[in-house]
N, CA, C and O atoms as a GROMACS GRO file, in nm:
protein
  580
    1MET      N    1   3.045   0.139  -0.312
    1MET     CA    2   2.917   0.204  -0.333
    1MET      C    3   2.928   0.336  -0.314
    1MET      O    4   2.845   0.407  -0.370
    2ALA      N    5   3.033   0.399  -0.232
    2ALA     CA    6   3.075   0.538  -0.225
    2ALA      C    7   3.058   0.599  -0.351
    2ALA      O    8   2.978   0.692  -0.358
    3GLY      N    9   3.120   0.564  -0.454
    3GLY     CA   10   3.140   0.623  -0.593
    3GLY      C   11   3.019   0.653  -0.642
    3GLY      O   12   2.993   0.772  -0.657
    4PRO      N   13   2.931   0.566  -0.672
    4PRO     CA   14   2.802   0.603  -0.743
    4PRO      C   15   2.703   0.662  -0.632
    4PRO      O   16   2.615   0.734  -0.678
    5ARG      N   17   2.702   0.647  -0.518
    5ARG     CA   18   2.627   0.710  -0.466
    5ARG      C   19   2.669   0.873  -0.434
    5ARG      O   20   2.574   0.950  -0.418
    6LYS      N   21   2.791   0.921  -0.424
    6LYS     CA   22   2.855   1.054  -0.428
    6LYS      C   23   2.812   1.100  -0.552
    6LYS      O   24   2.793   1.222  -0.556
    7THR      N   25   2.791   1.032  -0.667
    7THR     CA   26   2.773   1.096  -0.809
    7THR      C   27   2.634   1.132  -0.798
    7THR      O   28   2.601   1.240  -0.846
    8ALA      N   29   2.533   1.050  -0.735
    8ALA     CA   30   2.406   1.055  -0.721
    8ALA      C   31   2.382   1.198  -0.651
    8ALA      O   32   2.315   1.294  -0.690
    9LEU      N   33   2.470   1.177  -0.515
    9LEU     CA   34   2.415   1.301  -0.455
    9LEU      C   35   2.454   1.440  -0.492
    9LEU      O   36   2.392   1.546  -0.476
   10GLN      N   37   2.571   1.414  -0.548
   10GLN     CA   38   2.616   1.540  -0.623
   10GLN      C   39   2.523   1.600  -0.728
   10GLN      O   40   2.503   1.721  -0.716
   11ARG      N   41   2.464   1.536  -0.830
   11ARG     CA   42   2.355   1.574  -0.898
   11ARG      C   43   2.242   1.617  -0.831
   11ARG      O   44   2.157   1.662  -0.908
   12GLY      N   45   2.206   1.619  -0.696
   12GLY     CA   46   2.104   1.669  -0.649
   12GLY      C   47   1.996   1.522  -0.606
   12GLY      O   48   1.902   1.545  -0.530
   13ALA      N   49   2.010   1.420  -0.644
   13ALA     CA   50   1.927   1.298  -0.609
   13ALA      C   51   1.892   1.296  -0.466
   13ALA      O   52   1.977   1.314  -0.379
   14VAL      N   53   1.752   1.272  -0.437
   14VAL     CA   54   1.707   1.257  -0.303
   14VAL      C   55   1.643   1.154  -0.280
   14VAL      O   56   1.540   1.147  -0.347
   15ALA      N   57   1.665   1.050  -0.195
   15ALA     CA   58   1.584   0.925  -0.216
   15ALA      C   59   1.477   0.961  -0.105
   15ALA      O   60   1.491   1.028  -0.003
   16ARG      N   61   1.353   0.889  -0.162
   16ARG     CA   62   1.237   0.905  -0.075
   16ARG      C   63   1.186   0.764  -0.039
   16ARG      O   64   1.226   0.667  -0.103
   17ILE      N   65   1.097   0.752   0.064
   17ILE     CA   66   1.075   0.627   0.104
   17ILE      C   67   0.941   0.626   0.171
   17ILE      O   68   0.924   0.701   0.267
   18ARG      N   69   0.844   0.548   0.132
   18ARG     CA   70   0.712   0.530   0.166
   18ARG      C   71   0.640   0.382   0.152
   18ARG      O   72   0.687   0.298   0.076
   19PRO      N   73   0.557   0.364   0.208
   19PRO     CA   74   0.488   0.238   0.203
   19PRO      C   75   0.441   0.206   0.056
   19PRO      O   76   0.387   0.299  -0.004
   20PHE      N   77   0.452   0.106   0.002
   20PHE     CA   78   0.392   0.059  -0.142
   20PHE      C   79   0.271   0.023  -0.136
   20PHE      O   80   0.230  -0.072  -0.071
   21TYR      N   81   0.206   0.097  -0.206
   21TYR     CA   82   0.067   0.061  -0.232
   21TYR      C   83   0.019   0.028  -0.341
   21TYR      O   84   0.002   0.131  -0.407
   22THR      N   85  -0.021  -0.084  -0.411
   22THR     CA   86  -0.007  -0.114  -0.549
   22THR      C   87  -0.126  -0.009  -0.626
   22THR      O   88  -0.089   0.051  -0.728
   23PRO      N   89  -0.251   0.010  -0.581
   23PRO     CA   90  -0.330   0.120  -0.644
   23PRO      C   91  -0.266   0.246  -0.705
   23PRO      O   92  -0.294   0.298  -0.813
   24ARG      N   93  -0.173   0.286  -0.611
   24ARG     CA   94  -0.084   0.418  -0.642
   24ARG      C   95   0.035   0.378  -0.716
   24ARG      O   96   0.084   0.440  -0.810
   25ASP      N   97   0.079   0.266  -0.664
   25ASP     CA   98   0.240   0.275  -0.734
   25ASP      C   99   0.260   0.132  -0.802
   25ASP      O  100   0.368   0.072  -0.796
   26GLY      N  101   0.142   0.079  -0.871
   26GLY     CA  102   0.136  -0.034  -0.949
   26GLY      C  103   0.238   0.005  -1.083
   26GLY      O  104   0.302  -0.079  -1.146
   27TRP      N  105   0.238   0.160  -1.112
   27TRP     CA  106   0.338   0.158  -1.208
   27TRP      C  107   0.478   0.090  -1.248
   27TRP      O  108   0.528   0.064  -1.357
   28LEU      N  109   0.529   0.065  -1.084
   28LEU     CA  110   0.662   0.019  -1.085
   28LEU      C  111   0.653  -0.136  -1.128
   28LEU      O  112   0.738  -0.198  -1.193
   29LEU      N  113   0.550  -0.178  -1.085
   29LEU     CA  114   0.527  -0.358  -1.139
   29LEU      C  115   0.532  -0.342  -1.288
   29LEU      O  116   0.613  -0.420  -1.336
   30ALA      N  117   0.473  -0.269  -1.373
   30ALA     CA  118   0.454  -0.285  -1.493
   30ALA      C  119   0.599  -0.248  -1.562
   30ALA      O  120   0.645  -0.303  -1.662
   31ALA      N  121   0.666  -0.134  -1.482
   31ALA     CA  122   0.793  -0.102  -1.542
   31ALA      C  123   0.912  -0.228  -1.516
   31ALA      O  124   1.008  -0.253  -1.590
   32GLU      N  125   0.878  -0.292  -1.401
   32GLU     CA  126   0.984  -0.417  -1.402
   32GLU      C  127   0.948  -0.534  -1.491
   32GLU      O  128   1.029  -0.624  -1.514
   33ALA      N  129   0.816  -0.531  -1.544
   33ALA     CA  130   0.794  -0.656  -1.618
   33ALA      C  131   0.845  -0.615  -1.738
   33ALA      O  132   0.905  -0.700  -1.803
   34ALA      N  133   0.835  -0.497  -1.786
   34ALA     CA  134   0.888  -0.447  -1.910
   34ALA      C  135   1.052  -0.458  -1.925
   34ALA      O  136   1.114  -0.469  -2.031
   35GLN      N  137   1.102  -0.451  -1.801
   35GLN     CA  138   1.249  -0.432  -1.798
   35GLN      C  139   1.274  -0.603  -1.802
   35GLN      O  140   1.364  -0.640  -1.877
   36ARG      N  141   1.215  -0.686  -1.743
   36ARG     CA  142   1.242  -0.811  -1.742
   36ARG      C  143   1.237  -0.860  -1.878
   36ARG      O  144   1.324  -0.942  -1.909
   37LYS      N  145   1.155  -0.826  -1.961
   37LYS     CA  146   1.115  -0.870  -2.085
   37LYS      C  147   1.241  -0.842  -2.188
   37LYS      O  148   1.298  -0.917  -2.268
   38ARG      N  149   1.264  -0.700  -2.155
   38ARG     CA  150   1.370  -0.652  -2.247
   38ARG      C  151   1.530  -0.709  -2.205
   38ARG      O  152   1.622  -0.716  -2.286
   39ASN      N  153   1.538  -0.742  -2.078
   39ASN     CA  154   1.669  -0.771  -2.036
   39ASN      C  155   1.649  -0.957  -2.011
   39ASN      O  156   1.744  -1.019  -1.963
   40HIS      N  157   1.557  -1.010  -2.036
   40HIS     CA  158   1.555  -1.155  -2.036
   40HIS      C  159   1.569  -1.200  -1.906
   40HIS      O  160   1.655  -1.289  -1.903
   41TYR      N  161   1.522  -1.177  -1.798
   41TYR     CA  162   1.531  -1.244  -1.689
   41TYR      C  163   1.419  -1.227  -1.586
   41TYR      O  164   1.348  -1.126  -1.588
   42ASP      N  165   1.402  -1.312  -1.505
   42ASP     CA  166   1.286  -1.350  -1.411
   42ASP      C  167   1.319  -1.326  -1.263
   42ASP      O  168   1.431  -1.308  -1.215
   43GLY      N  169   1.222  -1.329  -1.211
   43GLY     CA  170   1.251  -1.287  -1.067
   43GLY      C  171   1.117  -1.334  -0.972
   43GLY      O  172   1.060  -1.439  -1.001
   44ILE      N  173   1.071  -1.254  -0.860
   44ILE     CA  174   0.974  -1.293  -0.776
   44ILE      C  175   0.831  -1.262  -0.839
   44ILE      O  176   0.830  -1.151  -0.892
   45ALA      N  177   0.716  -1.329  -0.847
   45ALA     CA  178   0.618  -1.306  -0.898
   45ALA      C  179   0.546  -1.170  -0.878
   45ALA      O  180   0.483  -1.145  -0.774
   46LEU      N  181   0.556  -1.096  -0.968
   46LEU     CA  182   0.496  -0.958  -0.976
   46LEU      C  183   0.353  -0.952  -0.922
   46LEU      O  184   0.324  -0.863  -0.843
   47ALA      N  185   0.258  -1.046  -0.964
   47ALA     CA  186   0.135  -1.060  -0.898
   47ALA      C  187   0.134  -1.078  -0.748
   47ALA      O  188   0.049  -1.024  -0.678
   48LEU      N  189   0.226  -1.150  -0.703
   48LEU     CA  190   0.228  -1.188  -0.554
   48LEU      C  191   0.287  -1.037  -0.489
   48LEU      O  192   0.230  -0.997  -0.388
   49LEU      N  193   0.379  -0.966  -0.536
   49LEU     CA  194   0.398  -0.824  -0.473
   49LEU      C  195   0.296  -0.722  -0.505
   49LEU      O  196   0.297  -0.616  -0.443
   50ALA      N  197   0.201  -0.747  -0.604
   50ALA     CA  198   0.085  -0.663  -0.633
   50ALA      C  199  -0.016  -0.698  -0.520
   50ALA      O  200  -0.078  -0.604  -0.472
   51GLU      N  201  -0.039  -0.815  -0.475
   51GLU     CA  202  -0.139  -0.851  -0.396
   51GLU      C  203  -0.089  -0.811  -0.254
   51GLU      O  204  -0.165  -0.752  -0.177
   52ILE      N  205   0.038  -0.842  -0.219
   52ILE     CA  206   0.079  -0.785  -0.076
   52ILE      C  207   0.086  -0.632  -0.085
   52ILE      O  208   0.046  -0.557   0.004
   53GLY      N  209   0.131  -0.598  -0.183
   53GLY     CA  210   0.123  -0.428  -0.183
   53GLY      C  211  -0.015  -0.345  -0.158
   53GLY      O  212  -0.028  -0.226  -0.130
   54ARG      N  213  -0.105  -0.434  -0.176
   54ARG     CA  214  -0.243  -0.394  -0.115
   54ARG      C  215  -0.269  -0.354   0.005
   54ARG      O  216  -0.352  -0.265   0.022
   55SER      N  217  -0.198  -0.418   0.117
   55SER     CA  218  -0.176  -0.385   0.246
   55SER      C  219  -0.092  -0.288   0.286
   55SER      O  220  -0.092  -0.251   0.403
   56LYS      N  221  -0.003  -0.227   0.182
   56LYS     CA  222   0.096  -0.123   0.239
   56LYS      C  223   0.208  -0.166   0.328
   56LYS      O  224   0.262  -0.089   0.407
   57THR      N  225   0.247  -0.316   0.310
   57THR     CA  226   0.353  -0.363   0.414
   57THR      C  227   0.482  -0.388   0.351
   57THR      O  228   0.577  -0.437   0.412
   58GLN      N  229   0.485  -0.352   0.217
   58GLN     CA  230   0.640  -0.321   0.159
   58GLN      C  231   0.673  -0.173   0.158
   58GLN      O  232   0.601  -0.074   0.173
   59THR      N  233   0.788  -0.184   0.139
   59THR     CA  234   0.841  -0.039   0.119
   59THR      C  235   0.887   0.003  -0.004
   59THR      O  236   0.974  -0.067  -0.054
   60LEU      N  237   0.848   0.106  -0.068
   60LEU     CA  238   0.880   0.151  -0.174
   60LEU      C  239   1.008   0.257  -0.153
   60LEU      O  240   1.007   0.330  -0.053
   61LEU      N  241   1.095   0.263  -0.231
   61LEU     CA  242   1.220   0.341  -0.214
   61LEU      C  243   1.244   0.406  -0.343
   61LEU      O  244   1.297   0.332  -0.426
   62TYR      N  245   1.219   0.526  -0.382
   62TYR     CA  246   1.251   0.564  -0.526
   62TYR      C  247   1.329   0.718  -0.536
   62TYR      O  248   1.337   0.794  -0.440
   63ILE      N  249   1.370   0.740  -0.640
   63ILE     CA  250   1.426   0.866  -0.692
   63ILE      C  251   1.312   0.920  -0.816
   63ILE      O  252   1.262   0.860  -0.911
   64CYS      N  253   1.301   1.043  -0.772
   64CYS     CA  254   1.204   1.116  -0.882
   64CYS      C  255   1.279   1.239  -0.890
   64CYS      O  256   1.329   1.289  -0.789
   65GLU      N  257   1.290   1.297  -1.023
   65GLU     CA  258   1.366   1.419  -1.021
   65GLU      C  259   1.295   1.516  -1.131
   65GLU      O  260   1.296   1.502  -1.254
   66GLY      N  261   1.240   1.606  -1.061
   66GLY     CA  262   1.106   1.667  -1.154
   66GLY      C  263   1.007   1.578  -1.132
   66GLY      O  264   0.987   1.513  -1.029
   67VAL      N  265   0.929   1.578  -1.264
   67VAL     CA  266   0.818   1.478  -1.281
   67VAL      C  267   0.866   1.352  -1.312
   67VAL      O  268   0.795   1.262  -1.267
   68SER      N  269   0.965   1.316  -1.373
   68SER     CA  270   0.997   1.175  -1.447
   68SER      C  271   1.061   1.099  -1.323
   68SER      O  272   1.114   1.146  -1.222
   69ARG      N  273   1.042   0.979  -1.358
   69ARG     CA  274   1.058   0.860  -1.246
   69ARG      C  275   1.178   0.790  -1.319
   69ARG      O  276   1.186   0.747  -1.434
   70GLN      N  277   1.286   0.794  -1.196
   70GLN     CA  278   1.435   0.770  -1.265
   70GLN      C  279   1.464   0.637  -1.203
   70GLN      O  280   1.533   0.559  -1.270
   71ALA      N  281   1.412   0.591  -1.060
   71ALA     CA  282   1.472   0.465  -1.022
   71ALA      C  283   1.371   0.419  -0.900
   71ALA      O  284   1.311   0.497  -0.825
   72ALA      N  285   1.366   0.282  -0.898
   72ALA     CA  286   1.311   0.259  -0.796
   72ALA      C  287   1.318   0.119  -0.720
   72ALA      O  288   1.329   0.021  -0.793
   73LEU      N  289   1.312   0.100  -0.595
   73LEU     CA  290   1.339  -0.016  -0.523
   73LEU      C  291   1.226  -0.064  -0.434
   73LEU      O  292   1.172   0.011  -0.353
   74LEU      N  293   1.195  -0.176  -0.450
   74LEU     CA  294   1.114  -0.239  -0.348
   74LEU      C  295   1.154  -0.350  -0.261
   74LEU      O  296   1.203  -0.456  -0.300
   75PHE      N  297   1.127  -0.315  -0.130
   75PHE     CA  298   1.179  -0.425  -0.030
   75PHE      C  299   1.060  -0.430   0.071
   75PHE      O  300   0.976  -0.341   0.084
   76SER      N  301   1.068  -0.562   0.149
   76SER     CA  302   0.992  -0.554   0.262
   76SER      C  303   1.058  -0.598   0.390
   76SER      O  304   1.149  -0.681   0.397
   77LEU      N  305   1.002  -0.534   0.492
   77LEU     CA  306   1.040  -0.536   0.628
   77LEU      C  307   0.933  -0.660   0.710
   77LEU      O  308   0.810  -0.660   0.716
   78SER      N  309   1.007  -0.736   0.753
   78SER     CA  310   0.908  -0.853   0.853
   78SER      C  311   0.970  -0.897   0.954
   78SER      O  312   1.054  -0.986   0.941
   79GLY      N  313   0.941  -0.846   1.066
   79GLY     CA  314   1.009  -0.877   1.182
   79GLY      C  315   1.157  -0.814   1.200
   79GLY      O  316   1.189  -0.695   1.201
   80HIS      N  317   1.246  -0.940   1.215
   80HIS     CA  318   1.386  -0.852   1.202
   80HIS      C  319   1.461  -0.896   1.045
   80HIS      O  320   1.581  -0.906   1.017
   81GLU      N  321   1.360  -0.913   0.973
   81GLU     CA  322   1.440  -0.922   0.824
   81GLU      C  323   1.371  -0.840   0.724
   81GLU      O  324   1.250  -0.821   0.709
   82ALA      N  325   1.483  -0.792   0.650
   82ALA     CA  326   1.438  -0.733   0.536
   82ALA      C  327   1.479  -0.801   0.392
   82ALA      O  328   1.585  -0.862   0.384
   83ALA      N  329   1.401  -0.789   0.288
   83ALA     CA  330   1.416  -0.840   0.172
   83ALA      C  331   1.406  -0.747   0.032
   83ALA      O  332   1.310  -0.683  -0.011
   84TYR      N  333   1.504  -0.761  -0.006
   84TYR     CA  334   1.522  -0.677  -0.165
   84TYR      C  335   1.412  -0.737  -0.273
   84TYR      O  336   1.435  -0.857  -0.287
   85HIS      N  337   1.330  -0.707  -0.333
   85HIS     CA  338   1.242  -0.775  -0.421
   85HIS      C  339   1.252  -0.731  -0.552
   85HIS      O  340   1.243  -0.817  -0.640
   86ILE      N  341   1.269  -0.607  -0.586
   86ILE     CA  342   1.271  -0.550  -0.721
   86ILE      C  343   1.351  -0.443  -0.710
   86ILE      O  344   1.355  -0.392  -0.598
   87GLY      N  345   1.422  -0.389  -0.806
   87GLY     CA  346   1.503  -0.284  -0.857
   87GLY      C  347   1.476  -0.244  -0.997
   87GLY      O  348   1.506  -0.320  -1.089
   88TRP      N  349   1.414  -0.116  -1.020
   88TRP     CA  350   1.421  -0.052  -1.172
   88TRP      C  351   1.457   0.046  -1.189
   88TRP      O  352   1.447   0.127  -1.096
   89ARG      N  353   1.516   0.088  -1.317
   89ARG     CA  354   1.579   0.221  -1.352
   89ARG      C  355   1.520   0.242  -1.505
   89ARG      O  356   1.501   0.163  -1.597
   90SER      N  357   1.500   0.385  -1.490
   90SER     CA  358   1.477   0.395  -1.655
   90SER      C  359   1.584   0.415  -1.727
   90SER      O  360   1.693   0.440  -1.676
   91ALA      N  361   1.563   0.406  -1.874
   91ALA     CA  362   1.682   0.400  -1.951
   91ALA      C  363   1.762   0.524  -1.939
   91ALA      O  364   1.885   0.524  -1.946
   92ASP      N  365   1.700   0.617  -1.923
   92ASP     CA  366   1.793   0.740  -1.918
   92ASP      C  367   1.819   0.776  -1.752
   92ASP      O  368   1.811   0.891  -1.709
   93CYS      N  369   1.845   0.680  -1.681
   93CYS     CA  370   1.847   0.691  -1.527
   93CYS      C  371   1.994   0.733  -1.503
   93CYS      O  372   2.081   0.655  -1.543
   94PRO      N  373   2.026   0.835  -1.449
   94PRO     CA  374   2.152   0.894  -1.429
   94PRO      C  375   2.261   0.796  -1.355
   94PRO      O  376   2.213   0.732  -1.261
   95TYR      N  377   2.386   0.777  -1.381
   95TYR     CA  378   2.481   0.687  -1.306
   95TYR      C  379   2.471   0.690  -1.158
   95TYR      O  380   2.498   0.801  -1.113
   96GLY      N  381   2.444   0.610  -1.078
   96GLY     CA  382   2.449   0.589  -0.929
   96GLY      C  383   2.323   0.585  -0.862
   96GLY      O  384   2.325   0.587  -0.739
   97SER      N  385   2.192   0.580  -0.935
   97SER     CA  386   2.089   0.606  -0.872
   97SER      C  387   2.047   0.450  -0.818
   97SER      O  388   2.014   0.447  -0.700
   98HIS      N  389   2.044   0.354  -0.871
   98HIS     CA  390   2.018   0.252  -0.821
   98HIS      C  391   2.090   0.223  -0.689
   98HIS      O  392   2.034   0.196  -0.582
   99GLN      N  393   2.256   0.234  -0.715
   99GLN     CA  394   2.337   0.220  -0.592
   99GLN      C  395   2.290   0.297  -0.460
   99GLN      O  396   2.276   0.252  -0.346
  100MET      N  397   2.271   0.412  -0.503
  100MET     CA  398   2.205   0.485  -0.410
  100MET      C  399   2.068   0.461  -0.316
  100MET      O  400   2.038   0.497  -0.202
  101LEU      N  401   2.009   0.393  -0.403
  101LEU     CA  402   1.868   0.362  -0.318
  101LEU      C  403   1.918   0.232  -0.276
  101LEU      O  404   1.857   0.197  -0.176
  102LEU      N  405   2.005   0.146  -0.313
  102LEU     CA  406   2.034   0.012  -0.241
  102LEU      C  407   2.085   0.052  -0.096
  102LEU      O  408   2.040  -0.001   0.005
  103PHE      N  409   2.185   0.150  -0.095
  103PHE     CA  410   2.243   0.194   0.022
  103PHE      C  411   2.140   0.272   0.103
  103PHE      O  412   2.147   0.254   0.225
  104ALA      N  413   2.059   0.343   0.065
  104ALA     CA  414   1.976   0.415   0.140
  104ALA      C  415   1.850   0.312   0.196
  104ALA      O  416   1.783   0.342   0.294
  105ALA      N  417   1.831   0.197   0.124
  105ALA     CA  418   1.745   0.095   0.182
  105ALA      C  419   1.799   0.004   0.294
  105ALA      O  420   1.732  -0.048   0.383
  106MET      N  421   1.958  -0.010   0.269
  106MET     CA  422   2.022  -0.073   0.383
  106MET      C  423   2.035   0.006   0.498
  106MET      O  424   2.029  -0.050   0.607
  107GLU      N  425   2.055   0.141   0.491
  107GLU     CA  426   2.063   0.257   0.603
  107GLU      C  427   1.902   0.256   0.670
  107GLU      O  428   1.886   0.247   0.791
  108TYR      N  429   1.823   0.263   0.602
  108TYR     CA  430   1.669   0.248   0.666
  108TYR      C  431   1.660   0.112   0.727
  108TYR      O  432   1.613   0.116   0.840
  109ALA      N  433   1.694  -0.018   0.680
  109ALA     CA  434   1.663  -0.127   0.736
  109ALA      C  435   1.776  -0.167   0.849
  109ALA      O  436   1.750  -0.261   0.924
  110VAL      N  437   1.873  -0.112   0.860
  110VAL     CA  438   1.962  -0.147   0.978
  110VAL      C  439   1.890  -0.087   1.110
  110VAL      O  440   1.925  -0.134   1.218
  111LYS      N  441   1.814  -0.011   1.107
  111LYS     CA  442   1.743   0.044   1.227
  111LYS      C  443   1.638  -0.048   1.260
  111LYS      O  444   1.579  -0.033   1.367
  112ARG      N  445   1.602  -0.154   1.171
  112ARG     CA  446   1.480  -0.226   1.192
  112ARG      C  447   1.502  -0.336   1.177
  112ARG      O  448   1.412  -0.403   1.228
  113ALA      N  449   1.604  -0.416   1.115
  113ALA     CA  450   1.625  -0.562   1.052
  113ALA      C  451   1.740  -0.600   1.108
  113ALA      O  452   1.826  -0.513   1.127
  114GLN      N  453   1.765  -0.734   1.146
  114GLN     CA  454   1.918  -0.800   1.162
  114GLN      C  455   1.957  -0.832   1.033
  114GLN      O  456   2.079  -0.839   1.020
  115HIS      N  457   1.892  -0.854   0.934
  115HIS     CA  458   1.920  -0.920   0.802
  115HIS      C  459   1.857  -0.847   0.689
  115HIS      O  460   1.744  -0.797   0.688
  116PHE      N  461   1.938  -0.847   0.602
  116PHE     CA  462   1.899  -0.780   0.461
  116PHE      C  463   1.908  -0.880   0.362
  116PHE      O  464   2.020  -0.914   0.325
  117ASP      N  465   1.798  -0.937   0.310
  117ASP     CA  466   1.839  -1.068   0.191
  117ASP      C  467   1.845  -0.980   0.051
  117ASP      O  468   1.759  -0.895   0.027
  118LEU      N  469   1.914  -0.999  -0.004
  118LEU     CA  470   1.947  -0.940  -0.143
  118LEU      C  471   1.893  -1.010  -0.251
  118LEU      O  472   1.894  -0.956  -0.361
  119GLY      N  473   1.832  -1.152  -0.232
  119GLY     CA  474   1.800  -1.211  -0.298
  119GLY      C  475   1.869  -1.318  -0.364
  119GLY      O  476   1.976  -1.351  -0.314
  120LEU      N  477   1.822  -1.394  -0.489
  120LEU     CA  478   1.883  -1.499  -0.546
  120LEU      C  479   2.000  -1.448  -0.646
  120LEU      O  480   1.978  -1.358  -0.726
  121SER      N  481   2.134  -1.515  -0.635
  121SER     CA  482   2.229  -1.520  -0.727
  121SER      C  483   2.256  -1.637  -0.820
  121SER      O  484   2.321  -1.732  -0.777
  122GLU      N  485   2.209  -1.639  -0.948
  122GLU     CA  486   2.227  -1.754  -1.048
  122GLU      C  487   2.384  -1.777  -1.026
  122GLU      O  488   2.448  -1.689  -0.968
  123PRO      N  489   2.434  -1.867  -1.060
  123PRO     CA  490   2.548  -1.947  -1.061
  123PRO      C  491   2.646  -1.840  -1.170
  123PRO      O  492   2.750  -1.782  -1.140
  124ASP      N  493   2.586  -1.839  -1.280
  124ASP     CA  494   2.634  -1.765  -1.381
  124ASP      C  495   2.623  -1.609  -1.366
  124ASP      O  496   2.649  -1.539  -1.464
  125SER      N  497   2.589  -1.559  -1.260
  125SER     CA  498   2.577  -1.421  -1.239
  125SER      C  499   2.719  -1.372  -1.167
  125SER      O  500   2.696  -1.300  -1.069
  126LEU      N  501   2.829  -1.389  -1.188
  126LEU     CA  502   2.930  -1.357  -1.112
  126LEU      C  503   2.973  -1.220  -1.078
  126LEU      O  504   3.044  -1.196  -0.981
  127GLY      N  505   2.923  -1.118  -1.169
  127GLY     CA  506   2.919  -0.993  -1.123
  127GLY      C  507   2.820  -0.970  -1.016
  127GLY      O  508   2.855  -0.888  -0.931
  128LEU      N  509   2.702  -1.025  -1.003
  128LEU     CA  510   2.619  -0.984  -0.914
  128LEU      C  511   2.652  -1.046  -0.776
  128LEU      O  512   2.628  -0.998  -0.665
  129ALA      N  513   2.717  -1.176  -0.810
  129ALA     CA  514   2.767  -1.223  -0.684
  129ALA      C  515   2.872  -1.154  -0.624
  129ALA      O  516   2.886  -1.150  -0.502
  130ARG      N  517   2.954  -1.092  -0.713
  130ARG     CA  518   3.068  -1.022  -0.649
  130ARG      C  519   3.032  -0.889  -0.582
  130ARG      O  520   3.101  -0.834  -0.497
  131PHE      N  521   2.916  -0.845  -0.630
  131PHE     CA  522   2.855  -0.690  -0.593
  131PHE      C  523   2.807  -0.714  -0.449
  131PHE      O  524   2.835  -0.636  -0.359
  132LYS      N  525   2.719  -0.844  -0.428
  132LYS     CA  526   2.684  -0.881  -0.330
  132LYS      C  527   2.761  -0.904  -0.198
  132LYS      O  528   2.728  -0.866  -0.086
  133ARG      N  529   2.867  -0.973  -0.232
  133ARG     CA  530   2.968  -1.021  -0.147
  133ARG      C  531   3.046  -0.866  -0.102
  133ARG      O  532   3.105  -0.851   0.005
  134GLY      N  533   3.034  -0.775  -0.191
  134GLY     CA  534   3.102  -0.669  -0.169
  134GLY      C  535   3.049  -0.565  -0.057
  134GLY      O  536   3.109  -0.478   0.006
  135THR      N  537   2.891  -0.614  -0.056
  135THR     CA  538   2.828  -0.518   0.051
  135THR      C  539   2.815  -0.584   0.158
  135THR      O  540   2.718  -0.558   0.228
  136GLY      N  541   2.913  -0.692   0.203
  136GLY     CA  542   2.917  -0.785   0.306
  136GLY      C  543   2.828  -0.899   0.346
  136GLY      O  544   2.816  -0.954   0.455
  137ALA      N  545   2.757  -0.926   0.206
  137ALA     CA  546   2.677  -1.021   0.219
  137ALA      C  547   2.727  -1.157   0.238
  137ALA      O  548   2.849  -1.167   0.227
  138THR      N  549   2.660  -1.271   0.265
  138THR     CA  550   2.716  -1.405   0.265
  138THR      C  551   2.633  -1.483   0.166
  138THR      O  552   2.511  -1.493   0.180
  139LEU      N  553   2.696  -1.535   0.071
  139LEU     CA  554   2.585  -1.593  -0.052
  139LEU      C  555   2.570  -1.754   0.024
  139LEU      O  556   2.659  -1.820   0.077
  140LEU      N  557   2.454  -1.780   0.010
  140LEU     CA  558   2.382  -1.906   0.083
  140LEU      C  559   2.310  -1.979  -0.038
  140LEU      O  560   2.250  -1.916  -0.125
  141PRO      N  561   2.318  -2.098  -0.035
  141PRO     CA  562   2.257  -2.178  -0.137
  141PRO      C  563   2.100  -2.159  -0.107
  141PRO      O  564   2.052  -2.142   0.005
  142LEU      N  565   2.023  -2.166  -0.240
  142LEU     CA  566   1.873  -2.185  -0.234
  142LEU      C  567   1.834  -2.039  -0.146
  142LEU      O  568   1.756  -2.049  -0.052
  143GLY      N  569   1.882  -1.930  -0.174
  143GLY     CA  570   1.860  -1.820  -0.112
  143GLY      C  571   1.684  -1.782  -0.150
  143GLY      O  572   1.642  -1.802  -0.264
  144GLY      N  573   1.595  -1.724  -0.040
  144GLY     CA  574   1.480  -1.667  -0.101
  144GLY      C  575   1.386  -1.809  -0.087
  144GLY      O  576   1.264  -1.795  -0.101
  145THR      N  577   1.436  -1.933  -0.062
  145THR     CA  578   1.349  -2.049  -0.061
  145THR      C  579   1.290  -2.077   0.076
  145THR      O  580   1.214  -2.173   0.092
   0.00000   0.00000   0.00000
């Protein structure tokens, strides 16, 4: 992850973190829905994230350059657990932004949580499983259930 993160940092990207609040940050859920449709995948129910987001208990980590949104990552912290929910990037997002956000989320969570759940890995998603193992993750059956 150091390569993409270094590239993102070199171009001046800065990760910002704040509580996710649906009335203000609902654009991310709409963007994720469009990304899911375009790339033919499914994930955690966005309506559930929207409802939880009304209480500001989730954390939004995002990159904005100028006025355009480049990438965002939504995760939650509960007790000693952190969980990745969604990661979105714009079509013109510079290389390394999503990796930079994931690294920043892990740095943020390590001070507050003992585990960071990276979410489900489908058996046919070998690249995703390799990425998760590369972060030090242990793949477990029935993750997130």
